[in-house]
Structures are given as structure tokens and as C-alpha cells.
C-alpha positions in Angstrom: 116.1 96.7 99.7 116.0 97.4 103.5 113.7 99.0 105.9 116.1 102.0 106.2 116.0 102.6 102.4 112.5 101.6 101.4 109.4 103.8 101.6 105.9 102.7 102.2 105.0 104.0 98.7 107.6 101.7 97.2 106.2 98.7 98.9 102.6 99.8 97.9 103.8 100.1 94.3 105.5 96.6 94.3 102.2 95.0 95.6 100.0 97.0 93.3 102.1 96.0 90.2 102.0 92.3 91.3 98.2 92.4 91.7 97.7 94.4 88.4 99.9 92.1 86.4 97.7 89.1 87.4 94.3 90.9 87.2 93.6 90.0 90.9 91.9 93.3 92.0 88.6 91.6 91.2 89.3 89.2 94.1 90.5 91.9 96.5 87.3 92.6 98.4 87.5 93.7 102.0 86.2 90.3 103.1 88.7 88.3 101.0 91.6 90.4 102.1 90.6 90.4 105.8 90.2 86.6 105.6 93.6 86.2 104.0 95.3 88.3 106.7 93.7 86.0 109.3 94.6 82.8 107.5 98.3 83.9 107.1 98.3 84.9 110.8 97.1 81.4 111.7 99.8 79.9 109.6 102.4 82.0 111.5 100.9 80.8 114.8 101.0 77.2 113.7 104.8 77.3 113.5 104.9 77.9 117.3 101.8 75.9 118.3 103.4 73.2 120.4 106.7 75.0 121.4 107.6 76.3 124.8 108.5 80.0 125.1 112.2 79.1 125.1 111.8 76.8 122.1 110.0 79.5 120.2 112.8 81.9 120.8 115.4 79.3 119.8 113.8 78.5 116.4 113.7 82.2 115.6 117.5 82.4 115.8 118.1 80.4 112.5 116.8 77.6 110.4 113.7 76.5 108.6 111.1 77.7 111.2 112.7 81.2 111.1 112.6 81.1 107.2 108.9 80.0 107.3 108.0 82.7 109.9 109.6 85.3 107.7 107.5 84.1 104.7 104.3 84.1 106.8 104.9 87.6 108.2 105.6 88.8 104.7 102.3 87.3 103.5 100.5 89.0 106.4 102.1 92.4 105.6 101.4 92.0 101.8 97.7 91.3 102.4 97.6 94.1 105.0 99.0 96.5 102.4 96.6 95.2 99.8 93.7 95.8 102.1 94.9 99.4 102.7 95.4 99.9 98.9 92.0 98.5 98.0 90.2 100.5 100.7 92.2 103.7 100.3 93.6 103.7 103.8 96.7 105.7 104.4 99.0 103.4 106.4 101.0 106.1 108.0 98.0 108.0 109.1 96.2 104.9 110.4 99.3 103.9 112.5 99.7 107.4 113.9 96.1 107.7 114.8 96.0 104.3 116.4 99.2 105.0 118.4 97.6 108.2 119.7 94.7 106.1 121.0 97.1 103.5 122.5 99.0 106.3 124.3 95.8 107.5 125.9 94.6 104.0 126.7 97.9 102.7 128.1 99.7 105.6 129.8 103.4 104.7 130.2 103.3 105.7 133.9 100.6 103.0 134.5 101.7 100.3 132.2 105.5 100.4 132.1 106.7 96.8 132.3 103.3 95.2 132.7 100.1 94.5 130.7 
């Protein structure tokens, strides 16, 4: 399974099946899922907490920290998908709408190469 070959619907189905098989929908309130996204994000940040910028880039090339970061980003995405599933949010539409807002807020001519 790769990004080029997998649809968002396939990912949604994998997550929904996992949750349904364990009867976990009862725990998937907006609050719990939002907290879980935040917790997993903090776990990702923790991997880089005391590293310099160069060290952070280096550990993402290979090794345990890279593997741990991949696991943490997967957890973040899984909980994000679960949040969208539970709250009937169309992920594609949400991203497209947000990007339209971002394009207006940060015009390329004004923000190219800077924050």
C-alpha cells in the first residue's frame, strides 16, 4: 500500500474496521479524539525535544528515531481520520476549503520564502 495507490476511502475503511472490531466508537467523542491527536503530537515533538536543527534532520535519515517518528505521525493521522469519521467531516473538502483560506491569507507574492 502506497500513497500513489491508496485512496482516502480505503484508509477510512481500515480505521473504521479496526474501531468497529473493538467496539471503540463509544470512546470516540470529539473531546477524546482531539485530546488523542494532541497527545500523539506531543509524543512526536518529544523525539526532537533536545536536538539541534541539524541533529533533528540527521535522525530522520534512518534509525530508531525515524521509526518512532513514523509511528507517531501514523497515530496522529489515524486519530485525525477517526475524528473526521466520527464527526462526518469530508477530509478532501476540509483540506480544499482550508487551502483556499490559506491562499488568501498568505499570497505567494507576499510570502514566498518567508513567514
